[in-house]
C-alpha positions in Angstrom: 0.0 0.0 0.0 1.4 3.4 -1.0 2.0 6.2 1.5 -0.8 8.2 -0.2 -3.3 5.4 0.1 -2.5 4.8 3.8 -3.0 8.5 4.6 -6.4 8.4 2.9 -7.4 5.3 4.9 -6.4 6.9 8.2 -8.4 10.1 7.3 -11.5 8.1 6.5 -11.2 6.1 9.8 -10.9 9.3 11.8 -14.0 10.8 10.1 -16.1 7.7 10.9 -15.0 7.8 14.6 -15.9 11.5 14.9 -19.4 10.8 13.4 -20.0 8.0 15.9 -19.1 10.1 18.9 -21.2 13.0 17.7 -24.2 10.8 17.2 -23.9 9.3 20.7 -23.7 12.8 22.3 -26.7 13.9 20.4 -28.8 11.0 21.5 -28.0 11.6 25.1 -29.0 15.2 24.9 -32.4 14.3 23.4 -33.2 11.9 26.3 -32.5 14.7 28.9 -34.9 17.1 27.0 -37.8 14.7 27.6 -38.3 13.2 24.2 -38.2 9.7 25.8 -40.3 10.0 29.0 -39.8 6.3 29.8 -36.1 6.9 30.4 -36.1 10.4 32.0 -37.3 10.8 35.6 -38.8 13.9 37.3 -36.7 15.7 39.9 -38.6 16.1 43.1 -38.0 19.3 45.1 -39.3 20.4 48.5 -42.3 22.0 46.8 -43.7 18.7 45.4 -42.6 16.2 48.1 -45.7 15.4 50.3 -45.3 15.7 54.1 -47.0 13.2 56.3 -47.9 13.5 60.0 -46.3 10.7 62.0 -48.8 10.7 64.9 -52.5 11.0 65.3 -53.6 14.5 66.1 -55.8 14.4 69.2 -57.6 17.4 70.7 -57.0 17.3 74.5 -60.0 17.3 76.8 -60.8 20.7 78.4 -59.7 19.6 81.9 -58.2 16.8 84.0 -61.0 14.3 83.2 -59.9 11.8 80.6 -61.9 9.4 78.5 -60.5 6.5 80.6 -61.6 8.2 83.8 -65.1 8.4 82.4 -65.1 4.8 81.2 -63.9 3.6 84.6 -66.7 5.3 86.6 -68.4 2.7 88.8 -71.7 4.6 89.2 -73.8 7.2 87.5 -73.2 9.5 90.4 -69.4 9.1 90.1 -69.6 9.8 86.3 -71.7 12.9 86.8 -69.0 14.2 89.3 -66.3 13.6 86.7 -68.0 15.4 83.8 -66.1 18.7 83.2 -68.0 22.0 83.0 -68.1 22.8 79.3 -69.1 26.4 79.9 -71.8 27.9 77.8 -74.0 25.2 76.2 -75.1 25.2 72.6 -78.8 25.9 72.1 -79.5 22.2 71.5 -77.7 21.1 74.7 -79.4 23.9 76.6 -82.8 22.5 75.5 -81.8 19.0 76.6 -80.4 20.1 79.9 -83.5 22.3 80.4 -85.8 19.3 79.9 -83.9 17.4 82.6 -83.9 20.4 84.9 -87.6 21.2 84.8 -89.0 17.6 84.4 -86.8 15.8 86.8 -84.4 17.9 88.9 -85.9 16.4 92.1 -85.5 12.8 90.7 -82.6 10.5 91.3 -79.9 10.7 88.6 -81.2 7.6 86.9 -84.6 9.4 86.5 -82.9 12.5 85.1 -80.9 10.4 82.6 -84.1 8.6 81.6 -85.8 12.0 80.8 -82.8 13.0 78.7 -83.0 9.6 76.9 -86.6 10.1 75.9 -85.8 13.5 74.3 -82.8 12.0 72.4 -84.9 9.0 71.3 -87.6 11.3 70.0 -85.2 13.4 68.1 -83.8 10.2 66.4 -87.1 8.4 65.9 -88.4 10.1 62.8 -91.8 10.4 64.6 -91.0 13.7 66.3 -89.0 16.8 65.5 -85.4 15.9 64.6 -83.7 18.2 67.1 -83.6 18.4 70.9 -85.2 21.9 70.9 -87.8 20.8 68.4 -88.8 17.9 70.7 -88.8 20.0 73.8 -90.8 22.9 72.3 -93.3 20.7 70.4 -96.7 21.9 71.2 -98.5 20.2 74.2 -95.6 17.8 74.9 -93.8 19.1 78.0 -95.8 20.8 80.7 -93.1 23.1 81.8 -93.0 24.9 78.4 -94.9 28.2 78.6 -95.6 30.4 75.6 -93.0 28.5 73.5 -90.2 29.1 76.0 -88.6 27.8 79.2 -89.1 29.4 82.6 -86.2 31.0 84.4 -83.3 28.6 85.2 -81.3 29.1 88.4 -78.0 28.7 86.6 -75.8 28.9 89.7 -77.7 26.0 91.4 -76.3 22.5 91.9 -79.4 21.2 90.2 -78.5 23.0 87.0 -74.9 21.8 87.1 -76.2 18.2 87.5 -78.7 18.7 84.6 -75.8 19.9 82.3 -73.7 16.9 83.3 -76.5 14.4 82.7 -77.3 16.0 79.4 -73.7 15.5 78.3 -73.7 11.9 79.5 -76.9 11.2 77.6 -75.9 13.0 74.5 -72.5 11.1 74.3 -74.0 7.8 75.3 -71.7 7.4 78.3 -74.1 5.5 80.5 -76.9 3.2 79.6 -80.3 4.4 80.7 -83.1 2.2 82.1 -85.5 4.0 79.8 -83.8 2.3 76.9 -85.9 3.0 73.7 -88.7 4.9 75.5 -90.5 7.7 73.7 -93.0 8.7 76.4 -93.2 9.1 80.2 -95.7 10.4 82.8 -95.8 10.9 86.5 -96.9 7.9 88.6 -99.7 9.9 90.2 -101.6 10.3 86.8 -102.9 7.7 84.4 -103.2 9.2 80.9 -105.4 7.3 78.4 -102.5 6.9 75.9 -100.5 4.8 78.3 -102.8 1.8 77.7 -101.6 1.5 74.2 -97.9 1.7 75.1 -95.4 -0.7 76.4 -93.9 0.2 79.8 -90.1 0.1 79.9 -89.2 1.3 83.4 -90.5 3.0 86.5 -88.0 5.3 88.1 -89.1 7.1 91.3 -92.1 9.1 90.3 -92.0 8.6 86.5 -93.1 5.7 84.2 -91.4 5.3 80.8 -93.0 3.8 77.7 -92.2 2.7 74.2 
């Protein structure tokens, strides 16, 4: 092979090598620009990385009483004593506590809880208004209601504090009531005609409860 021929061959080989390298570099640049999404991967930054809370977020109870304390109460009286004062009641809870206060504040705690249970049962029954206030103020249902309203409540009294605690217990279902599924009650010293068509569930002090 002549010197001229060898130089030509070397030049051709160098040209082919340069073309191959250039092609490889071009192919890599196209992948990074996103023309092949199966190869390229998105880069996550702090703005797109989700943040998860490791522990359950629990709102603390308003005072020293805990859910375990309430669950461990050995009697309704003990449970009432452990219920924290929630301050100003909502209108619905005010109606429930008011019914307890006016209908049964002189009754034992079981009787007060039973009155509350009747109000709650009525609100959930579909046969009566669907709110505590609707049940309490329904026409001709509770004798203490006058002119569509409640009489004055002695809010600083122990009776009102107990009524509020019993309302909370009944609303939260913290203690089972002897009234069970009762929807009606009356004093033991009267015998209304409607009671003959109802099923008696419990008699607590001076009240009889019916379904």
